[in-house]
C-alpha positions as CSV (number, residue, x, y, z in Angstrom):
1,M,112.1,303.6,131.8
2,L,108.4,304.0,133.4
3,G,106.7,301.1,134.1
4,N,103.1,300.1,132.6
5,P,100.5,302.7,133.3
6,E,97.3,301.7,135.5
7,T,94.7,301.1,133.2
8,P,91.3,303.3,133.9
9,R,88.5,301.1,134.9
10,T,86.2,302.7,132.5
11,P,86.6,301.6,128.7
12,L,88.4,304.5,127.1
13,P,87.5,306.0,123.7
14,E,89.2,305.0,120.8
15,I,90.8,308.0,119.3
16,E,93.4,308.3,117.0
17,N,95.3,311.3,118.3
18,F,95.3,313.4,121.1
19,T,96.4,317.1,120.6
20,L,98.0,319.0,123.9
21,W,98.5,322.7,123.6
22,C,101.2,324.6,125.6
23,A,101.2,328.3,124.8
24,D,102.2,328.3,121.0
25,Q,103.3,324.9,120.9
26,S,101.7,321.5,120.2
27,H,102.4,317.8,120.1
28,E,100.2,315.2,118.7
29,F,100.0,311.8,120.9
30,N,99.1,308.8,119.8
31,G,95.3,308.4,121.7
32,D,95.8,304.7,122.7
33,I,99.4,305.5,124.5
34,F,98.1,309.0,126.2
35,L,94.8,307.9,127.2
36,K,96.4,305.2,129.2
37,M,99.2,307.2,130.6
38,S,97.3,310.3,131.4
39,K,94.1,309.7,133.5
40,K,92.7,313.3,132.9
41,A,93.2,313.1,129.0
42,A,91.0,309.8,129.5
43,R,88.5,311.9,130.9
44,I,89.0,314.7,128.2
45,A,88.3,311.8,125.9
46,Q,85.6,310.5,127.3
47,S,83.7,313.7,127.2
48,G,84.1,313.6,123.2
49,K,86.8,316.0,123.1
50,T,90.5,315.2,121.6
51,E,92.5,318.2,122.6
52,G,93.8,319.3,126.0
53,I,95.6,322.7,127.3
54,I,97.7,323.4,129.4
55,S,97.2,327.2,130.5
56,R,100.3,328.2,132.2
57,K,103.9,328.8,130.9
58,V,106.1,325.8,130.4
59,N,109.5,325.7,129.5
60,E,109.5,324.0,126.2
61,D,112.3,321.5,127.5
62,V,110.1,320.6,130.2
63,F,106.9,320.3,127.8
64,K,109.3,318.2,125.5
65,S,110.1,315.6,128.1
66,F,106.8,315.4,129.4
67,C,105.8,314.2,126.1
68,A,108.3,312.0,125.5
69,A,107.6,310.4,128.9
70,C,103.8,310.3,128.1
71,E,105.1,308.2,125.0
72,L,107.1,305.6,126.5
73,K,110.1,307.2,124.8
74,A,113.6,308.4,126.4
75,F,113.6,311.5,128.3
76,T,115.6,313.9,130.5
77,V,115.0,314.5,134.3
78,N,117.7,316.6,135.9
79,S,117.8,318.9,138.4
80,K,116.6,321.9,136.3
81,N,113.1,320.5,135.0
82,A,112.3,317.8,137.9
83,Y,110.2,320.1,140.1
84,D,108.5,321.1,136.7
85,L,108.2,318.2,135.1
86,K,106.5,317.0,137.9
87,V,103.9,319.2,138.3
88,L,102.6,318.5,135.0
89,A,102.6,314.7,135.6
90,E,100.1,315.5,138.6
91,E,98.6,318.1,136.6
92,W,97.7,315.4,133.9
93,E,97.6,312.5,136.6
94,V,100.5,310.3,134.8
95,S,101.3,308.4,138.0
96,S,104.0,306.6,136.7
97,L,105.6,309.5,135.7
98,E,105.3,311.0,139.1
99,K,106.3,308.0,140.8
100,Y,109.5,307.8,138.5
101,I,110.1,311.7,139.2
102,N,109.6,311.3,143.4
103,N,112.1,308.5,143.5
104,Y,114.5,310.6,141.3
105,I,113.9,314.0,143.6
106,K,114.4,311.3,146.6
107,E,117.4,309.8,145.7
108,K,118.9,313.3,144.4
109,N,118.3,314.8,148.1
């Protein structure tokens, strides 16, 4: 599992849910958790919005693993999804997931 994420220095807005869209899929996160996990989501919420969009094509299994990781739930990293998951973690600035995947890649190479 992932370690505790760094908490942004600016107080986070209190929102119940944050919705992340990816093509025709969406996932509704508990706002409190996702804003602490994702610096990008925190910035979006600070601007008053409660939705984000992944504008490029992402495999459904990669999206599901990303969402689970960002909810501190069990998720799958394997040779088929590691690099795409790493790109999502970088894009959404989820540092704990980036570190986890970097360690996975280092161990497997």
